[in-house]
C-alpha positions as CSV (number, residue, x, y, z in Angstrom):
1,M,0.2,0.0,0.2
2,K,3.1,2.0,0.6
3,K,4.5,1.5,-2.5
4,L,1.6,2.4,-4.6
5,T,1.5,5.5,-2.6
6,V,4.4,6.5,-3.6
7,V,3.8,5.6,-7.1
8,L,0.8,7.5,-7.2
9,F,2.8,10.7,-5.2
10,F,5.4,10.4,-8.0
11,S,2.8,10.6,-10.9
12,L,0.8,12.9,-9.5
13,Y,4.4,15.3,-9.2
14,S,5.4,14.3,-12.5
15,Y,2.2,15.9,-13.8
16,Y,2.8,19.3,-11.1
17,C,6.2,19.5,-12.5
18,S,5.3,19.8,-16.5
19,S,1.4,21.6,-16.1
20,Q,1.5,24.8,-17.1
21,S,-1.9,26.0,-16.0
22,G,-1.4,26.2,-12.4
23,T,-2.2,29.9,-12.7
24,T,-5.9,29.1,-14.3
25,Y,-6.7,26.0,-12.0
26,F,-5.7,28.1,-8.6
27,A,-8.3,31.2,-10.3
28,Q,-10.6,28.2,-11.4
29,Y,-10.9,27.0,-8.0
30,R,-10.6,30.0,-5.9
31,N,-13.8,30.8,-4.9
32,L,-14.1,27.3,-3.6
33,A,-11.7,27.4,-1.8
34,D,-12.3,30.8,0.2
35,S,-16.0,29.8,0.9
36,L,-14.6,26.6,2.1
37,S,-12.4,28.0,4.4
38,T,-14.6,30.9,5.4
39,A,-17.1,27.2,6.7
40,Y,-13.6,25.1,8.2
41,G,-11.2,27.6,8.9
42,I,-9.1,26.0,6.4
43,P,-6.4,28.4,4.7
44,A,-8.1,28.5,1.2
45,C,-4.3,28.4,-0.2
46,V,-4.0,24.6,1.6
47,I,-6.7,23.9,-0.4
48,L,-5.8,24.8,-3.2
49,G,-2.4,23.7,-3.0
50,V,-2.9,20.1,-2.0
51,A,-5.9,19.6,-4.6
52,Y,-3.4,21.0,-7.3
53,L,-0.7,18.8,-6.6
54,E,-2.6,15.3,-6.0
55,S,-4.6,15.9,-8.9
56,G,-2.3,17.1,-11.1
57,G,-3.5,20.5,-11.9
58,G,-6.9,18.1,-12.2
59,T,-5.4,16.4,-14.9
60,S,-4.9,13.2,-13.3
61,V,-7.6,10.0,-13.9
62,V,-8.8,9.9,-10.4
63,A,-9.6,13.8,-10.7
64,K,-11.2,13.3,-14.9
65,K,-12.9,10.2,-13.9
66,L,-13.7,10.4,-10.2
67,N,-14.0,14.2,-9.4
68,N,-11.4,13.3,-6.6
69,H,-9.1,15.7,-6.4
70,F,-7.6,15.1,-2.8
71,G,-6.6,11.4,-3.7
72,I,-9.0,10.2,-1.0
73,V,-9.2,6.4,-0.4
74,G,-12.8,5.2,-0.3
75,N,-16.1,3.9,-2.1
76,C,-15.2,4.5,-5.9
77,N,-19.2,3.7,-6.8
78,Y,-18.4,1.8,-9.7
79,A,-22.3,1.2,-10.8
80,V,-22.0,5.5,-11.4
81,S,-18.4,6.2,-12.1
82,R,-17.6,3.1,-14.4
83,H,-14.2,2.9,-13.1
84,K,-12.3,0.9,-10.7
85,S,-10.5,2.0,-8.4
86,R,-9.1,2.0,-4.7
87,Y,-10.2,6.1,-4.5
88,R,-13.3,7.7,-3.5
89,Y,-16.0,9.0,-6.5
90,Y,-17.4,12.3,-5.6
91,S,-20.3,13.5,-7.9
92,S,-18.8,16.0,-8.2
93,I,-15.9,18.6,-8.3
94,K,-16.9,20.4,-5.5
95,D,-18.2,17.8,-3.3
96,S,-14.2,16.6,-3.4
97,Y,-13.6,19.6,-2.3
98,I,-15.7,19.5,0.9
99,G,-14.7,15.8,1.4
100,F,-11.4,16.9,1.4
101,C,-12.3,19.8,4.4
102,K,-14.5,17.3,6.4
103,L,-11.4,14.9,6.5
104,V,-9.2,17.4,7.4
105,A,-11.8,18.7,10.2
106,S,-12.2,14.9,11.3
107,K,-8.3,15.1,12.7
108,K,-7.3,15.8,16.0
109,M,-5.1,18.8,15.0
110,Y,-8.1,20.4,13.5
111,A,-9.3,22.2,16.6
112,Q,-6.1,23.6,17.3
113,M,-5.4,24.8,14.0
114,K,-8.4,26.0,12.6
115,G,-8.4,29.6,11.7
116,S,-5.0,29.7,11.7
117,P,-3.2,31.5,8.7
118,D,0.1,29.4,8.8
119,C,0.0,27.2,5.5
120,K,3.3,25.6,6.8
121,L,2.1,24.3,10.0
122,W,-1.4,23.4,8.1
123,L,0.9,21.2,5.7
124,K,2.7,19.5,8.3
125,K,-0.2,18.9,11.1
126,I,-1.8,17.1,7.8
127,A,1.0,15.2,6.4
128,A,1.5,14.4,10.3
129,T,-2.3,12.4,9.9
130,G,-1.1,10.0,7.4
131,Y,-2.2,12.1,4.6
132,A,1.0,11.2,2.6
133,A,3.5,8.3,2.6
134,D,6.0,10.9,2.5
135,A,5.1,13.9,4.3
136,N,8.3,15.4,4.5
137,R,8.6,15.8,0.5
138,W,4.5,16.3,0.3
139,T,4.8,19.3,2.6
140,T,7.7,20.4,0.0
141,H,6.0,20.2,-2.5
142,V,2.6,21.8,-1.9
143,N,4.4,24.3,0.2
144,S,6.1,25.1,-3.1
145,T,2.9,25.2,-5.1
146,I,1.3,27.5,-2.9
147,K,4.2,29.9,-2.9
148,K,3.9,29.7,-6.6
149,Y,0.4,30.0,-7.4
150,C,-1.1,31.4,-4.4
151,Q,0.6,34.5,-3.0
């Protein structure tokens, strides 16, 4: 499982490196991230940075076929998605964003972090919950994405 997660991470990272649409992706989903930031107290840039990296800027198979921009594992709902996967199917990209915020809100660290504008600390805390196979590398890459597209 860990090996698969590492392979997925590097696949998504290669999309990240080759993508030229970062600015477009951030602009497209900024209003959604801003509204969820207000509702959940998670910085919009954290939401967008994680979504961008995990979905390859919205170009990954999981993002396109399952509307899952965060690589969240769960019920694929094959009857609806017609795609066999260990990743969760969402009926819309918005639902994927909400799912991520709910997942983060379910973690112990959330109460302590809610409302904090410190993106680096948010990423470190999210990674520490087991969200990423290689927490340090993941945190570095998401933080770089945030610096590049969300400041």
